[in-house]
N, C-alpha and C positions, 0 to 999 in steps of 0.2 A: 513888168519887166519883159517877160516872154509871153507871147500870145499863142496858145495852142491852135493848131489848124488841122485837126483830125476829123474824120467822119466815123460814125458808128455803123458797123456792118453787122447785120443780123446773121447769127450762126446757127441758132436752134429756135425755131418759131415756137415749138411746144413748151420750151423752158424759158422763153423770153430772154435768151442769151445773145449777147453782142460782143464785139471786140472793137477796139479803137485802132484805126489805120490812118496814117498820114505822115507828112514830112516832118522831120525834126526841125524845131525852130532855130537851131544853130547850124547843123550840117546839111539840112535839106534832104537827107537820106530818109527813105520811107521806113517807118517803124510800125510794128503790129504788136498789140498787147495780147495777153491770154484772154480767154473768154470770161465774161462776167455778166451779172444780172442787169438788165436795162432798168428795172425798178430800183435797184441799189444805186445805180448811176444817177437816176432822177432824184432820188432822195438826197444824195450828196450834193448835187449841183443846185438844188433848191434850198439848201440849208447853209448855215454858217459853221457846221461841224467840220473838224479836221478829217480828212479822208480816211485816216487810220482808225477813226472812231465810228466808221459806218460799215455797211455791208461789204464795202470794197476793201476791207482790211485784209482779206485773204489774197489779194493781188500782191505781187512782188513789189519791193520798194521802187524798182525801175519802172514798172507799169504804172504805179501810182504817180510817180514823178512826171511821166509822160502825160497822164490825164490832167495834172495840175498845170504844168508849164509848157508842155509840148516838146520837152527835151528828151532825147533818147539817152540810154545809158552811156553810149560812147561820148556824146557831147558833154554830159554831166561829169564824167570822169576826166575829160580833157580840161574842163573849167576848174575842177577840183585840184588838178595837178599843176596848175599855173599859179 
């Protein structure tokens, strides 16, 4: 349905932390997630587990949705209200 188009930017080399930054798949406005573990991201992206059942469960619903679909909170709310 929606194709994420973000890049992972390293934020803390010692902790293996990254954040996802990229344009929203609907609004094209840049969105940035909070910091998360690169290892947790790899584990999720290489599995069939729901994101909330992985090490990424500590991210907000908005940040997890952005990782899954590339949709920012603003776009998701606009779709939900229509």
